[in-house]
N, C-alpha and C positions, 0 to 999 in steps of 0.2 A: 388108059387115059394118062396122058403125060402131065407131070407136075408143072405148075406155072413158074415163071421166072422168079417171082417174089419168094415163093417157098424155097426154091433152090438157093437163093441168096441167104435167106435166114438160116437154113440148115447148115450151110457152109460157115456162116459166122458163128453159130453155136458150136460147131465142131472145132473152131479155132480156140475157144475159151475153155479152160479147165474148170470143172465143177468144184474141185477142192479149193482152188484159189478163190473162187467166188464165195464159198462158204467161209473161208478165212477172213475175207474182206468184211463180210456181214458180221462175223463175230467181233472183229476189231471195232467196227462202228458201234456195236452194242456196248462194248466196254467203254468206249469214249463217251457214249451217252450217259452211262452210269456215273462216270467221273464228273461230267459236266453237271449232272443233277446234284451230286454231293457238294460240289464246289458252290453251286448256286445256293444250296441250303446253308452252307457255312457262311456265305456272304450275307444272307438274310439274317442269320443269328448275330453276326457281327454288327450289322446295321442296327438291329433292335437293341443290343447291348450298348452300342455307342450312343444311341438316342437316350437311353435311360441314364447313362453316366453323364451325358451332356446336360440333361435336365437337373441332376443332382448338383453338378458343378456350377450350373447357372444359379441355383438357389443359394449355394454357399457363397458364390461371388457376390450376389446381391446382399447377403447378410454381412459379409466382410466390408463391402462398400458402405453400407449403412453404418456399420460400427466406426469406420474411419471418418465418415462425415460427422457423426456425433462426437468423436474424439476431437476433431478439428474445432467444432463449435465450443466444446468445453475448454480446450486450450486457449481459444480466442477470448473466451469469457474470463479465464484465469489471468491471462496477460493484460487484458483490459482492466481488471480489478487491481492488478499489481501496479500498473501505470497510474491508475486513478489514486491508489493508496499512496504512491510516492509523491504525486503532485499534492495530495491533501496533506500528507505528512510534511512536505516542504512548506506549504502554506501555514500549517500549524506552527512549525518551528519558527517561521518568519514572524508570525503574530506573537508567539511567546517571546522571541528575542526583542521585538519592538516593545511589548509590555514590560519586559525585564528592564529595558533601558529607560522607558518613560514613566512607568508606574511609581517607582520609589520617589520621584520628585514631587508627586502630588501631595502626600501627607505633609512634607516639609513646607510646601507653599501654603497649604491650608492652615497649618499650625502658625506659620508666620503671619498670615493674614488675620487670624483670630487674635493673636497677641498684639498686632498693630492696631486693631480696632479697640481692644481693651485698654492698651497703654499707649496712646498716640504720642505722649510727651517723650516716653523712653525711646521710641523708634524714630523720633524726628531727626536725630543726629547720625543715624546709621545709614550708610549707603549700601545698596544692594550689590553684592559681588556676583559676577557671572559664574554659573555652575558649569563645570567642564564635564562632558560625557566621556569618561574614560572607562572602557570596558575592562581593562586589565586591572586597574586599581580600584574598581568599583566594589563597594561593600553593599550587598543587597539588604542588610539589616541596618537601618539607620539608627544612630545612637540617640537616645532620649536626652534632649537638652532642656534645660530650664533657664529662664531669664530672670534677672533681678530687676526690680523697679526702683525708681528714685525714692529715696527716703526723705523725710521732712527735715526741717532745720534742727529738731530736737535730737534725731538719731545721728546727724552729722557731728553734733557736739560730743557725743559719747564715743564715736569711732571715726577713723581718718579715711574711710573709703569714699570714693568720689560718687555722688548721687546721680550723675548724668551718664555714667559708663555702664553698659550692660555687658556682663561677661557670661557667655554661654558655657556653663560647666555642668557637670552632673550634680544631681540633688545632694548626694551624700558628701561629695567633696565641698560643695558650697556650704552645707550645714557645718562641717568641721571647720572651715575657714571662718565662717561668721561667728561660731562659738568661740574660736581661738582669739580673734581680733577684737570683737566687741561683744557686749552682753545683751544686745538687743535680741528678742525672741524671733525665731524663724519658723514658719509653717510651710511645708511642701517645698522647701528650698528657696523661699522668698522672705526677705527681711520685712518685718512689720514695724511700724512706728509705734511710739508710746500711746498714741491715741487709738491705733487699730488693735493693739494687743489686748487680749481679754483681761479682765480684772483678776481672775484667779492666778494668772502667771505672775502678777505683781506681788 
């Protein structure tokens, strides 16, 4: 029985191919498959490690971002307090400066008003002089002044001082002056008449 044409063709093709070469090709493909599997495993490990590191870095990034936001809020609050403190300090200094300029005038005016009410005759001939607000020459402690009152006709006979003139001097200086020039008694820097002087002084 003669072989068919297909079998003859296959046998001739198989005769053209060397078996050793075919085995070498198969062995090379197995080696390449092993390398591909190892590479795939390495890539999987790399992906897993990268995902873990990415998660850790994401948590750190969120923590640092939160810290920076809190620091920004704290700095804004600090700067706001500093600006508010400066404005408040400026307002306080302005009020203190205004009080420093205006407050010392009040006691003088009050004392002058009280003396004017008590002794209207003595203040009738005195004209009010304007008070200049000079910050450089301003003395914050006002000097205590005393005023003399007009004496009666009996005291004018004993001393030559004018009864209608009021001289604002200190109490000690006025007492020395009054004792040196006249013998009329003085109490608290004010000369008294013979009628107003107590009996024990006579």
